[in-house]
N, CA, C and O atoms as a Tinker XYZ file with bonds, in Angstrom:
   484  protein
     1  N     -9.042000  179.559000   25.783000    73     2
     2  CA    -8.735000  178.237000   26.291000    64     1     3
     3  C     -9.740000  177.875000   27.385000    63     2     4     5
     4  O    -10.086000  178.703000   28.227000    81     3
     5  N    -10.196000  176.630000   27.356000    73     3     6
     6  CA   -11.130000  176.124000   28.361000    64     5     7
     7  C    -10.539000  174.881000   29.027000    63     6     8     9
     8  O     -9.585000  174.288000   28.523000    81     7
     9  N    -11.122000  174.493000   30.173000    73     7    10
    10  CA   -10.543000  173.427000   30.995000    64     9    11
    11  C    -11.608000  172.482000   31.529000    63    10    12    13
    12  O    -12.776000  172.847000   31.664000    81    11
    13  N    -11.173000  171.238000   31.834000    73    11    14
    14  CA   -12.061000  170.250000   32.445000    64    13    15
    15  C    -11.617000  169.979000   33.873000    63    14    16    17
    16  O    -10.509000  170.342000   34.270000    81    15
    17  N    -12.487000  169.340000   34.640000    73    15    18
    18  CA   -12.126000  168.948000   36.006000    64    17    19
    19  C    -11.127000  167.796000   36.018000    63    18    20    21
    20  O    -10.547000  167.483000   37.057000    81    19
    21  N    -10.926000  167.162000   34.853000    73    19    22
    22  CA    -9.907000  166.113000   34.733000    64    21    23
    23  C     -8.565000  166.689000   34.296000    63    22    24    25
    24  O     -7.632000  165.940000   34.006000    81    23
    25  N     -8.464000  168.011000   34.247000    73    23    26
    26  CA    -7.226000  168.730000   33.958000    64    25    27
    27  C     -6.776000  168.649000   32.503000    63    26    28    29
    28  O     -5.580000  168.644000   32.211000    81    27
    29  N     -7.757000  168.586000   31.586000    73    27    30
    30  CA    -7.444000  168.755000   30.177000    64    29    31
    31  C     -7.721000  170.210000   29.804000    63    30    32    33
    32  O     -8.589000  170.861000   30.386000    81    31
    33  N     -6.968000  170.704000   28.825000    73    31    34
    34  CA    -7.257000  172.032000   28.283000    64    33    35
    35  C     -7.668000  171.882000   26.824000    63    34    36    37
    36  O     -7.307000  170.916000   26.151000    81    35
    37  N     -8.428000  172.858000   26.356000    73    35    38
    38  CA    -8.921000  172.872000   24.981000    64    37    39
    39  C     -8.773000  174.287000   24.432000    63    38    40    41
    40  O     -9.203000  175.255000   25.059000    81    39
    41  N     -8.168000  174.395000   23.269000    73    39    42
    42  CA    -8.106000  175.675000   22.563000    64    41    43
    43  C     -8.848000  175.492000   21.251000    63    42    44    45
    44  O     -8.496000  174.628000   20.447000    81    43
    45  N     -9.871000  176.301000   21.035000    73    43    46
    46  CA   -10.717000  176.163000   19.845000    64    45    47
    47  C    -10.299000  177.169000   18.785000    63    46    48    49
    48  O    -10.154000  178.360000   19.059000    81    47
    49  N    -10.107000  176.662000   17.557000    73    47    50
    50  CA    -9.781000  177.508000   16.409000    64    49    51
    51  C    -10.752000  177.111000   15.300000    63    50    52    53
    52  O    -10.555000  176.102000   14.623000    81    51
    53  N    -11.801000  177.912000   15.122000    73    51    54
    54  CA   -12.852000  177.533000   14.187000    64    53    55
    55  C    -13.595000  176.332000   14.744000    63    54    56    57
    56  O    -14.165000  176.402000   15.833000    81    55
    57  N    -13.595000  175.219000   13.998000    73    55    58
    58  CA   -14.261000  174.015000   14.498000    64    57    59
    59  C    -13.253000  172.932000   14.881000    63    58    60    61
    60  O    -13.619000  171.766000   15.029000    81    59
    61  N    -11.983000  173.315000   15.041000    73    59    62
    62  CA   -10.946000  172.356000   15.437000    64    61    63
    63  C    -10.413000  172.728000   16.818000    63    62    64    65
    64  O     -9.981000  173.856000   17.059000    81    63
    65  N    -10.457000  171.746000   17.712000    73    63    66
    66  CA   -10.006000  171.953000   19.087000    64    65    67
    67  C     -8.685000  171.228000   19.316000    63    66    68    69
    68  O     -8.560000  170.043000   19.005000    81    67
    69  N     -7.705000  171.937000   19.859000    73    67    70
    70  CA    -6.447000  171.330000   20.265000    64    69    71
    71  C     -6.594000  170.947000   21.731000    63    70    72    73
    72  O     -7.090000  171.737000   22.534000    81    71
    73  N     -6.163000  169.725000   22.087000    73    71    74
    74  CA    -6.363000  169.185000   23.432000    64    73    75
    75  C     -5.028000  168.782000   24.045000    63    74    76    77
    76  O     -4.178000  168.182000   23.387000    81    75
    77  N     -4.866000  169.124000   25.316000    73    75    78
    78  CA    -3.682000  168.709000   26.065000    64    77    79
    79  C     -4.015000  168.624000   27.539000    63    78    80    81
    80  O     -5.175000  168.752000   27.931000    81    79
    81  N     -2.999000  168.410000   28.352000    73    79    82
    82  CA    -3.209000  168.421000   29.799000    64    81    83
    83  C     -2.642000  169.717000   30.368000    63    82    84    85
    84  O     -1.723000  170.312000   29.805000    81    83
    85  N     -3.204000  170.135000   31.483000    73    83    86
    86  CA    -2.808000  171.403000   32.085000    64    85    87
    87  C     -1.438000  171.306000   32.758000    63    86    88    89
    88  O     -0.916000  170.217000   32.996000    81    87
    89  N     -0.878000  172.470000   33.055000    73    87    90
    90  CA     0.395000  172.523000   33.765000    64    89    91
    91  C      0.255000  171.840000   35.124000    63    90    92    93
    92  O      1.181000  171.170000   35.581000    81    91
    93  N     -0.893000  172.007000   35.767000    73    91    94
    94  CA    -1.135000  171.342000   37.057000    64    93    95
    95  C     -1.037000  169.824000   36.906000    63    94    96    97
    96  O     -0.376000  169.160000   37.705000    81    95
    97  N     -1.692000  169.277000   35.885000    73    95    98
    98  CA    -1.670000  167.830000   35.655000    64    97    99
    99  C     -0.258000  167.343000   35.375000    63    98   100   101
   100  O      0.165000  166.314000   35.901000    81    99
   101  N      0.472000  168.083000   34.548000    73    99   102
   102  CA     1.841000  167.696000   34.210000    64   101   103
   103  C      2.719000  167.692000   35.461000    63   102   104   105
   104  O      3.563000  166.813000   35.634000    81   103
   105  N      2.514000  168.673000   36.322000    73   103   106
   106  CA     3.278000  168.751000   37.575000    64   105   107
   107  C      2.941000  167.573000   38.490000    63   106   108   109
   108  O      3.832000  166.994000   39.112000    81   107
   109  N      1.665000  167.222000   38.573000    73   107   110
   110  CA     1.242000  166.102000   39.417000    64   109   111
   111  C      1.787000  164.767000   38.900000    63   110   112   113
   112  O      2.115000  163.880000   39.689000    81   111
   113  N      1.882000  164.631000   37.590000    73   111   114
   114  CA     2.380000  163.391000   36.999000    64   113   115
   115  C      3.867000  163.180000   37.252000    63   114   116   117
   116  O      4.319000  162.049000   37.432000    81   115
   117  N      4.619000  164.265000   37.266000    73   115   118
   118  CA     6.075000  164.141000   37.331000    64   117   119
   119  C      6.620000  163.953000   35.921000    63   118   120   121
   120  O      5.952000  164.292000   34.944000    81   119
   121  N      7.819000  163.420000   35.816000    73   119   122
   122  CA     8.483000  163.300000   34.523000    64   121   123
   123  C      7.748000  162.323000   33.609000    63   122   124   125
   124  O      7.634000  161.135000   33.911000    81   123
   125  N      7.250000  162.845000   32.487000    73   123   126
   126  CA     6.535000  162.017000   31.512000    64   125   127
   127  C      7.560000  161.237000   30.689000    63   126   128   129
   128  O      8.517000  161.804000   30.160000    81   127
   129  N      7.340000  159.925000   30.594000    73   127   130
   130  CA     8.288000  159.051000   29.888000    64   129   131
   131  C      7.692000  158.400000   28.636000    63   130   132   133
   132  O      8.432000  157.869000   27.808000    81   131
   133  N      6.360000  158.436000   28.487000    73   131   134
   134  CA     5.713000  157.814000   27.332000    64   133   135
   135  C      4.363000  158.465000   27.097000    63   134   136   137
   136  O      3.638000  158.783000   28.040000    81   135
   137  N      4.035000  158.661000   25.823000    73   135   138
   138  CA     2.728000  159.196000   25.452000    64   137   139
   139  C      2.174000  158.364000   24.301000    63   138   140   141
   140  O      2.874000  158.089000   23.326000    81   139
   141  N      0.914000  157.969000   24.426000    73   139   142
   142  CA     0.214000  157.285000   23.329000    64   141   143
   143  C     -0.875000  158.227000   22.843000    63   142   144   145
   144  O     -1.824000  158.518000   23.571000    81   143
   145  N     -0.735000  158.700000   21.615000    73   143   146
   146  CA    -1.721000  159.622000   21.047000    64   145   147
   147  C     -2.782000  158.832000   20.285000    63   146   148   149
   148  O     -2.550000  157.680000   19.917000    81   147
   149  N     -3.943000  159.440000   20.046000    73   147   150
   150  CA    -5.027000  158.720000   19.365000    64   149   151
   151  C     -4.784000  158.585000   17.860000    63   150   152   153
   152  O     -3.970000  159.300000   17.276000    81   151
   153  N     -5.505000  157.657000   17.259000    73   151   154
   154  CA    -5.462000  157.455000   15.820000    64   153   155
   155  C     -6.245000  158.540000   15.111000    63   154   156   157
   156  O     -7.359000  158.875000   15.515000    81   155
   157  N     -5.666000  159.090000   14.053000    73   155   158
   158  CA    -6.378000  160.065000   13.229000    64   157   159
   159  C     -7.561000  159.348000   12.576000    63   158   160   161
   160  O     -7.433000  158.220000   12.101000    81   159
   161  N     -8.709000  160.021000   12.561000    73   159   162
   162  CA    -9.918000  159.448000   11.986000    64   161   163
   163  C    -10.836000  158.835000   13.031000    63   162   164   165
   164  O    -11.994000  158.534000   12.742000    81   163
   165  N    -10.327000  158.649000   14.242000    73   163   166
   166  CA   -11.132000  158.064000   15.312000    64   165   167
   167  C    -12.195000  159.065000   15.771000    63   166   168   169
   168  O    -11.914000  160.255000   15.916000    81   167
   169  N    -13.409000  158.577000   15.996000    73   167   170
   170  CA   -14.480000  159.408000   16.522000    64   169   171
   171  C    -14.528000  159.224000   18.031000    63   170   172   173
   172  O    -14.498000  158.100000   18.532000    81   171
   173  N    -14.603000  160.343000   18.754000    73   171   174
   174  CA   -14.660000  160.294000   20.218000    64   173   175
   175  C    -15.867000  161.061000   20.718000    63   174   176   177
   176  O    -16.357000  161.983000   20.066000    81   175
   177  N    -16.334000  160.662000   21.884000    73   175   178
   178  CA   -17.381000  161.395000   22.586000    64   177   179
   179  C    -16.733000  162.041000   23.793000    63   178   180   181
   180  O    -15.749000  161.527000   24.326000    81   179
   181  N    -17.276000  163.162000   24.226000    73   179   182
   182  CA   -16.755000  163.831000   25.424000    64   181   183
   183  C    -16.729000  162.825000   26.566000    63   182   184   185
   184  O    -17.729000  162.161000   26.842000    81   183
   185  N    -15.582000  162.717000   27.226000    73   183   186
   186  CA   -15.430000  161.788000   28.336000    64   185   187
   187  C    -14.747000  160.486000   27.961000    63   186   188   189
   188  O    -14.312000  159.744000   28.842000    81   187
   189  N    -14.643000  160.188000   26.652000    73   187   190
   190  CA   -13.934000  158.981000   26.205000    64   189   191
   191  C    -12.440000  159.124000   26.453000    63   190   192   193
   192  O    -11.907000  160.234000   26.470000    81   191
   193  N    -11.772000  157.998000   26.645000    73   191   194
   194  CA   -10.317000  158.018000   26.708000    64   193   195
   195  C     -9.783000  158.451000   25.356000    63   194   196   197
   196  O    -10.193000  157.914000   24.326000    81   195
   197  N     -8.876000  159.413000   25.346000    73   195   198
   198  CA    -8.336000  159.964000   24.102000    64   197   199
   199  C     -6.881000  159.564000   23.906000    63   198   200   201
   200  O     -6.472000  159.196000   22.805000    81   199
   201  N     -6.109000  159.639000   24.974000    73   199   202
   202  CA    -4.673000  159.359000   24.908000    64   201   203
   203  C     -4.250000  158.762000   26.242000    63   202   204   205
   204  O     -5.015000  158.742000   27.207000    81   203
   205  N     -3.013000  158.276000   26.272000    73   203   206
   206  CA    -2.447000  157.752000   27.509000    64   205   207
   207  C     -1.113000  158.458000   27.739000    63   206   208   209
   208  O     -0.317000  158.637000   26.817000    81   207
   209  N     -0.892000  158.851000   28.984000    73   207   210
   210  CA     0.378000  159.473000   29.348000    64   209   211
   211  C      0.947000  158.696000   30.529000    63   210   212   213
   212  O      0.253000  158.457000   31.517000    81   211
   213  N      2.215000  158.303000   30.422000    73   211   214
   214  CA     2.874000  157.577000   31.496000    64   213   215
   215  C      4.024000  158.413000   32.022000    63   214   216   217
   216  O      4.788000  159.011000   31.266000    81   215
   217  N      4.122000  158.436000   33.335000    73   215   218
   218  CA     5.221000  159.153000   33.973000    64   217   219
   219  C      5.962000  158.181000   34.874000    63   218   220   221
   220  O      5.620000  157.001000   34.956000    81   219
   221  N      6.976000  158.691000   35.544000    73   219   222
   222  CA     7.707000  157.844000   36.487000    64   221   223
   223  C      6.812000  157.450000   37.658000    63   222   224   225
   224  O      7.100000  156.478000   38.356000    81   223
   225  N      5.721000  158.202000   37.879000    73   223   226
   226  CA     4.810000  157.933000   38.996000    64   225   227
   227  C      3.626000  157.047000   38.624000    63   226   228   229
   228  O      3.243000  156.173000   39.401000    81   227
   229  N      3.037000  157.264000   37.435000    73   227   230
   230  CA     1.774000  156.593000   37.107000    64   229   231
   231  C      1.474000  156.661000   35.617000    63   230   232   233
   232  O      2.094000  157.423000   34.875000    81   231
   233  N      0.516000  155.854000   35.197000    73   231   234
   234  CA    -0.048000  155.952000   33.847000    64   233   235
   235  C     -1.446000  156.533000   34.004000    63   234   236   237
   236  O     -2.191000  156.140000   34.901000    81   235
   237  N     -1.795000  157.454000   33.143000    73   235   238
   238  CA    -3.093000  158.112000   33.239000    64   237   239
   239  C     -3.719000  158.239000   31.863000    63   238   240   241
   240  O     -3.031000  158.410000   30.857000    81   239
   241  N     -5.047000  158.152000   31.843000    73   239   242
   242  CA    -5.782000  158.423000   30.611000    64   241   243
   243  C     -5.978000  159.923000   30.474000    63   242   244   245
   244  O     -6.131000  160.643000   31.461000    81   243
   245  N     -5.968000  160.375000   29.236000    73   243   246
   246  CA    -6.347000  161.739000   28.898000    64   245   247
   247  C     -7.700000  161.602000   28.219000    63   246   248   249
   248  O     -7.837000  160.866000   27.241000    81   247
   249  N     -8.700000  162.311000   28.737000    73   247   250
   250  CA   -10.066000  162.169000   28.244000    64   249   251
   251  C    -10.398000  163.237000   27.206000    63   250   252   253
   252  O     -9.912000  164.366000   27.279000    81   251
   253  N    -11.221000  162.866000   26.254000    73   251   254
   254  CA   -11.694000  163.823000   25.251000    64   253   255
   255  C    -12.640000  164.811000   25.929000    63   254   256   257
   256  O    -13.671000  164.401000   26.462000    81   255
   257  N    -12.315000  166.090000   25.921000    73   255   258
   258  CA   -13.210000  167.076000   26.537000    64   257   259
   259  C    -14.399000  167.422000   25.643000    63   258   260   261
   260  O    -15.387000  167.990000   26.107000    81   259
   261  N    -14.297000  167.078000   24.358000    73   259   262
   262  CA   -15.336000  167.393000   23.387000    64   261   263
   263  C    -15.563000  166.198000   22.468000    63   262   264   265
   264  O    -14.675000  165.365000   22.285000    81   263
   265  N    -16.738000  166.124000   21.903000    73   263   266
   266  CA   -17.041000  165.073000   20.928000    64   265   267
   267  C    -16.599000  165.522000   19.541000    63   266   268   269
   268  O    -16.649000  166.705000   19.207000    81   267
   269  N    -16.163000  164.546000   18.739000    73   267   270
   270  CA   -15.786000  164.864000   17.370000    64   269   271
   271  C    -14.858000  163.826000   16.791000    63   270   272   273
   272  O    -14.773000  162.703000   17.289000    81   271
   273  N    -14.157000  164.208000   15.726000    73   271   274
   274  CA   -13.246000  163.305000   15.031000    64   273   275
   275  C    -11.812000  163.799000   15.198000    63   274   276   277
   276  O    -11.524000  164.981000   15.008000    81   275
   277  N    -10.923000  162.884000   15.552000    73   275   278
   278  CA    -9.498000  163.219000   15.663000    64   277   279
   279  C     -8.974000  163.497000   14.253000    63   278   280   281
   280  O     -9.024000  162.626000   13.384000    81   279
   281  N     -8.473000  164.715000   14.032000    73   279   282
   282  CA    -7.960000  165.083000   12.713000    64   281   283
   283  C     -6.438000  165.189000   12.693000    63   282   284   285
   284  O     -5.829000  165.242000   11.625000    81   283
   285  N     -5.826000  165.220000   13.876000    73   283   286
   286  CA    -4.368000  165.269000   13.956000    64   285   287
   287  C     -3.935000  164.795000   15.333000    63   286   288   289
   288  O     -4.592000  165.070000   16.338000    81   287
   289  N     -2.804000  164.067000   15.363000    73   287   290
   290  CA    -2.212000  163.642000   16.628000    64   289   291
   291  C     -0.799000  164.214000   16.678000    63   290   292   293
   292  O     -0.133000  164.333000   15.649000    81   291
   293  N     -0.350000  164.562000   17.867000    73   291   294
   294  CA     0.983000  165.128000   18.033000    64   293   295
   295  C      1.994000  163.981000   18.122000    63   294   296   297
   296  O      2.415000  163.591000   19.211000    81   295
   297  N      2.374000  163.451000   16.957000    73   295   298
   298  CA     3.277000  162.309000   16.894000    64   297   299
   299  C      4.675000  162.616000   17.426000    63   298   300   301
   300  O      5.430000  161.701000   17.753000    81   299
   301  N      5.019000  163.894000   17.513000    73   299   302
   302  CA     6.340000  164.264000   18.039000    64   301   303
   303  C      6.505000  163.840000   19.494000    63   302   304   305
   304  O      7.629000  163.682000   19.969000    81   303
   305  N      5.389000  163.654000   20.209000    73   303   306
   306  CA     5.477000  163.274000   21.621000    64   305   307
   307  C      6.050000  161.879000   21.817000    63   306   308   309
   308  O      6.614000  161.594000   22.874000    81   307
   309  N      5.919000  160.989000   20.813000    73   307   310
   310  CA     6.444000  159.633000   20.980000    64   309   311
   311  C      7.966000  159.655000   21.134000    63   310   312   313
   312  O      8.527000  158.836000   21.862000    81   311
   313  N      8.628000  160.578000   20.458000    73   311   314
   314  CA    10.078000  160.690000   20.572000    64   313   315
   315  C     10.537000  161.701000   21.593000    63   314   316   317
   316  O     11.712000  161.720000   21.961000    81   315
   317  N      9.637000  162.539000   22.057000    73   315   318
   318  CA     9.986000  163.590000   23.014000    64   317   319
   319  C      8.862000  163.779000   24.029000    63   318   320   321
   320  O      8.269000  164.855000   24.093000    81   319
   321  N      8.552000  162.728000   24.840000    73   319   322
   322  CA     7.444000  162.838000   25.792000    64   321   323
   323  C      7.649000  163.933000   26.843000    63   322   324   325
   324  O      6.687000  164.423000   27.435000    81   323
   325  N      8.906000  164.309000   27.069000    73   323   326
   326  CA     9.190000  165.358000   28.054000    64   325   327
   327  C      8.589000  166.704000   27.658000    63   326   328   329
   328  O      8.487000  167.604000   28.491000    81   327
   329  N      8.190000  166.850000   26.390000    73   327   330
   330  CA     7.539000  168.084000   25.931000    64   329   331
   331  C      6.271000  168.345000   26.740000    63   330   332   333
   332  O      5.904000  169.499000   26.957000    81   331
   333  N      5.597000  167.280000   27.188000    73   331   334
   334  CA     4.385000  167.448000   27.999000    64   333   335
   335  C      4.716000  168.189000   29.287000    63   334   336   337
   336  O      3.925000  169.015000   29.742000    81   335
   337  N      5.878000  167.907000   29.886000    73   335   338
   338  CA     6.295000  168.616000   31.097000    64   337   339
   339  C      6.804000  170.020000   30.779000    63   338   340   341
   340  O      6.530000  170.969000   31.514000    81   339
   341  N      7.537000  170.143000   29.692000    73   339   342
   342  CA     8.179000  171.414000   29.355000    64   341   343
   343  C      7.195000  172.464000   28.854000    63   342   344   345
   344  O      7.354000  173.650000   29.142000    81   343
   345  N      6.183000  172.041000   28.109000    73   343   346
   346  CA     5.224000  172.988000   27.527000    64   345   347
   347  C      3.836000  172.355000   27.490000    63   346   348   349
   348  O      3.283000  172.148000   26.411000    81   347
   349  N      3.261000  172.042000   28.672000    73   347   350
   350  CA     1.992000  171.312000   28.693000    64   349   351
   351  C      0.837000  172.041000   28.011000    63   350   352   353
   352  O     -0.038000  171.400000   27.429000    81   351
   353  N      0.823000  173.359000   28.076000    73   351   354
   354  CA    -0.287000  174.115000   27.500000    64   353   355
   355  C      0.098000  174.772000   26.177000    63   354   356   357
   356  O     -0.480000  175.780000   25.771000    81   355
   357  N      1.099000  174.170000   25.510000    73   355   358
   358  CA     1.544000  174.679000   24.206000    64   357   359
   359  C      1.970000  173.485000   23.337000    63   358   360   361
   360  O      1.116000  172.768000   22.816000    81   359
   361  N      3.275000  173.270000   23.179000    73   359   362
   362  CA     3.792000  172.216000   22.301000    64   361   363
   363  C      3.505000  170.805000   22.766000    63   362   364   365
   364  O      3.650000  169.860000   21.991000    81   363
   365  N      3.094000  170.639000   24.039000    73   363   366
   366  CA     2.812000  169.312000   24.574000    64   365   367
   367  C      1.388000  168.841000   24.354000    63   366   368   369
   368  O      0.914000  167.962000   25.074000    81   367
   369  N      0.694000  169.405000   23.375000    73   367   370
   370  CA    -0.687000  168.992000   23.077000    64   369   371
   371  C     -0.702000  167.554000   22.574000    63   370   372   373
   372  O      0.304000  167.052000   22.071000    81   371
   373  N     -1.862000  166.889000   22.715000    73   371   374
   374  CA    -2.000000  165.482000   22.341000    64   373   375
   375  C     -2.692000  165.279000   20.995000    63   374   376   377
   376  O     -2.245000  164.474000   20.178000    81   375
   377  N     -3.787000  166.012000   20.768000    73   375   378
   378  CA    -4.575000  165.773000   19.552000    64   377   379
   379  C     -5.371000  167.005000   19.177000    63   378   380   381
   380  O     -5.593000  167.908000   19.983000    81   379
   381  N     -5.797000  167.009000   17.909000    73   379   382
   382  CA    -6.727000  168.023000   17.420000    64   381   383
   383  C     -7.997000  167.293000   16.999000    63   382   384   385
   384  O     -7.954000  166.274000   16.311000    81   383
   385  N     -9.119000  167.840000   17.429000    73   383   386
   386  CA   -10.421000  167.213000   17.198000    64   385   387
   387  C    -11.311000  168.173000   16.418000    63   386   388   389
   388  O    -11.464000  169.336000   16.793000    81   387
   389  N    -11.896000  167.675000   15.329000    73   387   390
   390  CA   -12.924000  168.459000   14.627000    64   389   391
   391  C    -14.189000  168.329000   15.461000    63   390   392   393
   392  O    -14.759000  167.244000   15.576000    81   391
   393  N    -14.615000  169.427000   16.033000    73   391   394
   394  CA   -15.683000  169.438000   17.034000    64   393   395
   395  C    -17.052000  169.210000   16.402000    63   394   396   397
   396  O    -17.409000  169.840000   15.407000    81   395
   397  N    -17.815000  168.285000   17.010000    73   395   398
   398  CA   -19.165000  167.976000   16.527000    64   397   399
   399  C    -20.199000  168.965000   17.067000    63   398   400   401
   400  O    -21.175000  169.274000   16.384000    81   399
   401  N    -19.987000  169.467000   18.299000    73   399   402
   402  CA   -20.972000  170.338000   18.946000    64   401   403
   403  C    -20.237000  171.409000   19.735000    63   402   404   405
   404  O    -19.721000  171.132000   20.818000    81   403
   405  N    -20.182000  172.624000   19.213000    73   403   406
   406  CA   -19.419000  173.694000   19.854000    64   405   407
   407  C    -19.982000  174.104000   21.212000    63   406   408   409
   408  O    -19.284000  174.755000   21.990000    81   407
   409  N    -21.229000  173.739000   21.515000    73   407   410
   410  CA   -21.795000  174.088000   22.822000    64   409   411
   411  C    -21.067000  173.335000   23.942000    63   410   412   413
   412  O    -21.063000  173.792000   25.085000    81   411
   413  N    -20.451000  172.187000   23.628000    73   411   414
   414  CA   -19.658000  171.458000   24.629000    64   413   415
   415  C    -18.477000  172.309000   25.097000    63   414   416   417
   416  O    -18.104000  172.284000   26.270000    81   415
   417  N    -17.900000  173.056000   24.168000    73   415   418
   418  CA   -16.772000  173.939000   24.506000    64   417   419
   419  C    -17.230000  175.025000   25.477000    63   418   420   421
   420  O    -16.556000  175.310000   26.467000    81   419
   421  N    -18.360000  175.615000   25.188000    73   419   422
   422  CA   -18.866000  176.701000   26.034000    64   421   423
   423  C    -19.166000  176.222000   27.449000    63   422   424   425
   424  O    -19.136000  177.017000   28.388000    81   423
   425  N    -19.453000  174.936000   27.614000    73   423   426
   426  CA   -19.782000  174.386000   28.932000    64   425   427
   427  C    -18.541000  174.144000   29.802000    63   426   428   429
   428  O    -18.667000  173.903000   31.002000    81   427
   429  N    -17.353000  174.205000   29.207000    73   427   430
   430  CA   -16.118000  173.980000   29.974000    64   429   431
   431  C    -15.732000  175.227000   30.761000    63   430   432   433
   432  O    -16.218000  176.325000   30.489000    81   431
   433  N    -14.850000  175.040000   31.741000    73   431   434
   434  CA   -14.416000  176.153000   32.595000    64   433   435
   435  C    -13.446000  177.076000   31.856000    63   434   436   437
   436  O    -12.610000  176.619000   31.076000    81   435
   437  N    -13.569000  178.379000   32.111000    73   435   438
   438  CA   -12.557000  179.301000   31.623000    64   437   439
   439  C    -11.396000  179.311000   32.622000    63   438   440   441
   440  O    -11.461000  178.633000   33.647000    81   439
   441  N    -10.346000  180.066000   32.336000    73   439   442
   442  CA    -9.142000  180.063000   33.193000    64   441   443
   443  C     -9.470000  180.441000   34.637000    63   442   444   445
   444  O     -8.977000  179.796000   35.563000    81   443
   445  N    -10.282000  181.463000   34.848000    73   443   446
   446  CA   -10.612000  181.905000   36.213000    64   445   447
   447  C    -11.351000  180.805000   36.973000    63   446   448   449
   448  O    -11.058000  180.551000   38.141000    81   447
   449  N    -12.303000  180.157000   36.314000    73   447   450
   450  CA   -13.058000  179.079000   36.969000    64   449   451
   451  C    -12.148000  177.892000   37.260000    63   450   452   453
   452  O    -12.277000  177.261000   38.309000    81   451
   453  N    -11.223000  177.575000   36.339000    73   451   454
   454  CA   -10.304000  176.460000   36.553000    64   453   455
   455  C     -9.361000  176.771000   37.715000    63   454   456   457
   456  O     -9.111000  175.915000   38.563000    81   455
   457  N     -8.842000  177.990000   37.752000    73   455   458
   458  CA    -7.960000  178.367000   38.860000    64   457   459
   459  C     -8.700000  178.271000   40.202000    63   458   460   461
   460  O     -8.118000  177.835000   41.195000    81   459
   461  N     -9.963000  178.671000   40.237000    73   459   462
   462  CA   -10.771000  178.572000   41.440000    64   461   463
   463  C    -10.979000  177.099000   41.802000    63   462   464   465
   464  O    -10.939000  176.741000   42.979000    81   463
   465  N    -11.198000  176.252000   40.810000    73   463   466
   466  CA   -11.347000  174.816000   41.026000    64   465   467
   467  C    -10.067000  174.233000   41.639000    63   466   468   469
   468  O    -10.139000  173.418000   42.560000    81   467
   469  N     -8.918000  174.638000   41.142000    73   467   470
   470  CA    -7.647000  174.131000   41.677000    64   469   471
   471  C     -7.486000  174.458000   43.158000    63   470   472   473
   472  O     -6.891000  173.684000   43.907000    81   471
   473  N     -8.010000  175.590000   43.573000    73   471   474
   474  CA    -7.909000  175.981000   44.989000    64   473   475
   475  C     -8.712000  175.065000   45.893000    63   474   476   477
   476  O     -8.484000  175.052000   47.103000    81   475
   477  N     -9.647000  174.295000   45.342000    73   475   478
   478  CA   -10.447000  173.394000   46.154000    64   477   479
   479  C     -9.795000  172.022000   46.319000    63   478   480   481
   480  O    -10.274000  171.194000   47.093000    81   479
   481  N     -8.710000  171.783000   45.594000    73   479   482
   482  CA    -8.054000  170.461000   45.629000    64   481   483
   483  C     -7.063000  170.338000   46.786000    63   482   484
   484  O     -6.434000  169.293000   46.952000    81   483
């Protein structure tokens, strides 16, 4: 699993990356009340808005950590947005992306680097 400074996580399986927000991000958001997942077939570039998550505190964009094509969206979140709070780094994932350039994944932070980054906040 790799991480971004915007608090997204990525788990790569072959050339498909599962994307979600970190436990830290979910905690900062508070209770999630709405999630908008991306359209399957949409092409994204790293840094593009991928999804929207709304909580009782704020609405936030979830950014694509990698470039590629959205091949699956977690539609279950529309009926159960609280899953993002309950299992942010597991069942609360937002989308799966067929990765265009695997070197983008290698450039992301590993868990130790992300934990060190959190200590600076």
